[in-house]
N, C-alpha and C positions, 0 to 999 in steps of 0.2 A: 787531322793525317800524317802519319809518319813519313817526316821529307825528306827521306832517305831513301824511297823506293823514287825509282826509275821510272818517268814515263813513254820516254821515248825508247822503243824496241829498235831492236839490230833494222836493215831497211832489205835486208838482200832475202828473203819470204817471197819477194816477188818482182819479179824486174822484167823489164819490157826488152826484146832487143830492138834492131834498126828494120828486121823487114815485119815487128810485130809477131811475134814468136815473144809469149809468155813464159819464161821459167820461175817453177815453184819450189821450193822445201815449205814439207811441214814443220813446223816448230816445236811440234809432238814429237812423232817418230822417225823425222830426215828425210823422210821418201820424197824423193825427187819426180816432176812433174812438170812436161812443157804442152801447153795450150798452142798448136802451131796454127798460120796463121791462114783464113783461109776455110778451117775444120768448121761445121757443125754450128748455129747459132740458136738451137732450140732442140729439146728434149725427143727425141724419138718416140714415138709410139709403135705399142705391140698389137699387132695386128690380129684376136685372136682370131682360129680356125674354128671349122666348123660351127660358126654363127647362125643361128634358127632361132625359132619364134620359144619366147615362156609360158610352158603349156602352166593351166591350175595348178597340177602338180610340184611341177621343176619349185614354182614358190617354197615348196617346206621338205623336199625332197631332191633337190640339187646334189648335192655332195656328202659326205657324213658327218660333215660340221652343219649340216640345215637343220632345221625346228623340230621336222615329224624323225626325223633320227638316231635321238635321243641316248638310243638301246645299242646306237653300232660304236659308241664312244663309250668310255670304260667310267666308276661311278662317280660321279659330278664332287667337285669339293666345293667350288662357291659356285652361287648364280646372282645375278641381279636383277631385282623385276623390277618393273616401274607400272605404277597404282596413282592412275592419272597422273596429277605433280609430282608425286612422291617417289623418289626409290629405297630399296630398301634390300638386303645385305642377306642372304638365305644361304645357310651352312649344310651340308650333309644332308642331302634329301636322297630319302629311303628310293629303292629303285618304285615301288609303288605311287610314288610322290612324283614324281619326275614331268607328267602331263599335266600336273594341278597349275602349272602357272607359265607362263610362256620367259623365256630365260631373254632377255635381250642383250648380254652377256653373261658364259658360266666361261669356268676351270674346267679343265680335264685332265686328267695326267695323259701324256704322251704315248701315245700307244710305241712309240722305237725310241728309248731315251736314246739319247747323245752320253749321257755316263749313268748308266741306270742303278736298277737300285742294289743289284749284285755286286756292284761297283763300289759301294758303300758297305754292304756287310760282307763281302770279304776282305776287303783291305783296313776298313776301320772297327766292323763288327757292329754297324749302326744296326738298330731294330726299330721297328713303329714303337712312335713313343705308346703312352698308356692310353689316351687321346683317340688315334688313331688306329689301333688293335682293336678297343673295344667299337668303334665307329665298322669299323670290317665286320669282326665277329655280328654287329646286329644284321648288317647289308644281307648278313650270310644266310642269316636266318628262316627268311622267306626264301618261300618260294619262285617267285618271280626276282629278288635277289639274286638268289643263287644262279637263276637260266642267264640273268641277265651277264652276270661274270663268267659261266662258262663258256656263251655265246660270246666274249669277245677275245676270250682267250681262244678259244678255237679260233678266231676271222687271226689273231695276230702269225696262230700256226701253222693256217695256210699261206700265206702270205709270205712268210718268212721259210717256207719252200714243202712243210710238210702234208702227206695226201690226207684225204678224209679218211682212209683206211688205219690209217695208221694213228690218226688223232682219236678214233673210236674206239682203239682199242688202248691207250692208256690210260692212266689209272686217275677218276676222276679226285679224288681227294690232293692228290700230285698237283692236279692242274690248278686246285683249288689253293693250296699251299704257295704257286709260284704267282700269289697274284696281288703280294703284298704291295709290288708298287704300284697299282692302284689305288692304291689306302695311304702310302708314303714315299712316295720317290721323289728325287727331285729334280724332274721336266715338264713343267704344265703348259696345256695350254690356255692362252682367253678368247674366247672366243665368241665374235657377236650373232648376231641371231641372221640381219638380211644378210641373204648370198648376192641377191640383184637391187638396185634400187627399188622403191618402191613405184608400181606406173612402169616399170621395165617390159620394152615391148620383144626384146631381141638379148640373146646372149648377153650380147657384148653389152650390156647396163650392167656392168659388176661393182656393188657398191663397195667403197675404199672408204678408209678410214675420212680420207675429206668428202664423201657424202652424208657423213655423221654429222647430224645438228649440234652447235657449239655445246650443247646442255648434254647429248647421245656422247659424244666422245670426253667430257668431263669422268661421267661415268666409268668410260671403258678404262682409261689412268685410273685411276681410282680402286679400281678393281683389280689394275696389274700391278698397284703399290702393294693392292692388300696379301696379293699372293706374294709376291717378292718380301714381303715383311714375313710372313709364313714360313717359306722356307729358310728363314736365316734361321728361324725360330723352333723350325722340326730334327734339324738338325746340325748341331754344336760341331762339325766338321765340314761345312761346307764357308769357305774362305772367300766368296764369290756369289754373287747368282749373277749370270748376264740374261740380259733382256733385249728382244729383239724383235721384229714385224720382217715376213718376207715377202712382199707386195708383187703376185702374179709369179707363173713361172721363168719366168729369165735372169728374177731375182731369188730364186729358190726353194718358191715355196709349192709345199706337193697339193697345193688345194685353190682356186682362186676362188678364196672365200676369207674375207678377214679376220685374223687371229692374227696374238702377239705369240712367244715363245718365252718362259724361262728357265734357267738351267742353272743347278746349283752347280759347283764345280769346288775344286779340293788346289786351286793356285788361284793368283790374281790374274794369271793370263796376261801376254808378253807388252801389251798394248797401256795396260795399266802400271807395269814395274816399270816401264821409259816412261812417263805419266813423273811417277813416283820420283825417279832421278830427276826430274828436270827439276820439282817443286822442293827439292832439298836446296838447289843448288840457287831458284830462286821462289820465296812462296808467294809471289804475287804474279807469277809464272801466265795464268789464265788471262790475266788482265794486260798486262806488257806486250803477249805475243799472241795472243786471242781478237779480244776484243778492239783493244785501243788501240790495237793494227790494223783492224776492218777500218775500223773507225778512221782511220786518216787516210787509208786509201777509198772513202768510201765507199765499203762495201757494208753497209748496215740496211739490212731487209727488213725487221718488223721488229716491237719494242709493244710495254706489258709496264706495269708500275713494278715487278717482280720479275720481269723474263726477258728477252731479249735473244734475234737469230740475225747472220748476216754469212755471208757467202763465202763459204768453205775456203781455201787455199793448199794447194800441197795433198790435194785426196788424188786418187787411182778416177775416180766418178766425180761427175757434179757432185757439189754436196752443201748443201743446207747446215749449219753450226746450228745447235740452240740449248744457251744457257740459262740457269735457275741464277738469278741477280739474291737468291737469299741466305742468310749465315748460317742457315739447318744445309748440312750436308748432305745428308742422310736422303733419299727423296722419301719414303715414308713418315717423316719429321714434319714433314714441310703444310704450314698453313691448308686452312680449305680455300681463301686466295692465292696462296703460293701456286697450289694442283692444276684451280681457275690460269691463271695464266699461261700457267707452261702450256694447260690442256690446250688454251685458245691459239695459241702459237701453234704449233704442231699439227691442229685442225685444219688451221687457215692454210700452210702451208703446202697440206698435202692437197688443201682443196684446188691452190695456183696450180700445185703440180698436174694435179688430173687423172681419175684412176687409170688410162690405159697406159700409163710409166710405169711400167716396171723400177720400183725400189727396195733398199734399205732402210729399217730406221733402225739405230746402233742406243743403248742408251748405255749411258758411262757415269757411274760414282764410285766415291772413293771405297776401300775396301771397307766393313767393318777391322780387321784386325791392323789400318796401317796408319800409322801416327802423323801424317800429313796430312791438309784438307784441300779437298777439289770440289769445285761446284756441281751438283747434276749437272748434266749436259745429254746433249741426243744429238745426232749425226743422218739426218734421211741426204741416202745417197742416190741418184739415177744412175740404173744400172742399164747406162744406152751405151757402151761401146764393149769393145770385147780385150781383153788381156792376149796381146800375139807373141811373135816371136821378136820382133824389137825390145818390147819392155821384158820378159825373159831374158835375154842377152846381156841389158844397158843397166837395168832394173830402174831406167825410168820411164817413167809410163805416159802415154797420153791420153790427157784427157782433151773433149772435143768441145768443151762449153771452159770460157776464162771466167774468172770470179766476177767481172764486172758484167760480163753476159748471164751468169746466172741472175746478181741481182737489178740487172734492170725488168726482166725477162716474166720473174717472179716478181718484183712490186708490181709492175704494171697490170699483171692478173690480179695481184692481191686488193687493187684499190676499185679493179671492175667488179670486186666480190665483195666487196664490203656495201658499194653503191647498189647492189642486189640485194643484202641483206643477206649473204647464204654463208659470211664472218662474222666474227665477233666485232665488238669495235676496238682494235689496234693503232697501233701507230704504227706509219708505216712507210718506206724508205728516207725521206726530205725532211719528217715527222718528228725522226728519234732525237731524242738529247743528244747522245752523242760528247757524254758526261765523260771522263776521265774514269778510271777504275772503277770502273759501276758494279762490280761482283763483289760481290761483302763474305763468299765463302770462308777468309782466316779473319776474324772479327779482331784478331790480334793488330793488322796491320793497322787500324785505323781508330 
C-alpha cells in the first residue's frame, strides 16, 4: 500500500447539532443538506390512483411497453430471451420475428429522444453506421416492417400534435427517411417483460426491479451494459452515456413499467466534471471521502466480494450509494462475477425499498476521454420529498431521513428478505468488513 495516502477524511461532511438536526455536505458536489429532528423516519409510499383488478388482457396489454404491444414501439435493437435455464441475446429482429419469442428484456429506441438523431446529424455530420443502415434497409424491405415503421412514426407525430389529416397528406418516403433515429439513435430504453408481478390481483401490484429474481436482475443489468457499450461504439462523438431508471411517475417515469434509459451526450455533464476536479486533487477521493467516511460513521449497508453499498450523505433525497470495488473502471469491462455482485446489491436494495416507493437509479462511470480513474457507482434516490421555496432560496435542501435512519431501515429489511430467500446471500450491516480503502479503481495507488 502507498503509505502516502491519508485514510482519515475531514469530519465536516456530517455534523449533528445540539437539537438533533444533522447538517450534511456532499463531498462530490458540495450540496448542503439538513435533516431536521422530528421529520420522517421511513420512506413515504406512493399511493396509486384508480386501482382495480388485473384482467387477463392486462397481463400483456397494460401499457405500450407490455409484451403484446411490440408493434407500438420502434424496431428492437436487442432482446434477452430465456430458454429453460439459459439466457440468450438476440439482435436486430425483423418485424415478422417479434412474436416468435418472449423478450424478458428488450432494447428499443426512445420515441422522444432527449438528444435527437437530428442533433447528432446536424451538429456533427453523424450518419447511420453501415451495419445499422443495412438493418434499416432490410427491415423496410418487407411489408410488415414498413407498416410497423410507418405506424410508429404516425403515432409519434400524433403525440407531437399533428392531426390525422395532416399525417395522411405527408409524403410516405419522407416519413420513412425520418426514421433513422429508430435504427441508430442515441437514446435507448431497456424494458422488462412484466408490468405486474406474477399472480397480481390488483393494478397496484407493480413489478419493480426489486421483484425480479437475482438471476433476472443480472440479465437486466447485462443487457443495459451491452446497450451502453453499443452506444459508445456506434457514435464516435458521444463523450458520455447517461444511464438512469425512473420508477413511478413521482420519480419522472412516463409509464409505471420497469425500464432503464440510456442517453448519449456530447459532454460529460456537470457532475462528472466536478468529480474529475476532486480526483485531480486526491486520487483516493472515493475511498477517503466516500466509503471510508461512511464506514467510520457506521453507514455501511451491504457488501459482496467486489461491491458495496452505504447510506449516502449530502443528497437532496434519501440516497443509497453503491460502488464497484473492481480495478476495471468501465462497467462493460467488468468480469461476470463483478457484474453479478453489483446486480445482487442493486436488486436487494430495490427489494428493501419496496415497489411503492418512487425512486431514481442513477449510474455514474468514468467518461472514456477522461484521463483520471473513477469507480462504477450507482445512486438509488428515494423521491419522497418535494423541493420547495426554502431550498430554492437558500440552496440548503431538507432531506427527511438521516443517513443513519436510511442505514437502519434498509439493513433491517435486507435481513428479513435474506431469511425469506428473496435476495442473494450478501453481507449486511455489521457483517460488512469495514476494511479501509476497498475501492481499487486506481491500481497505481496500491
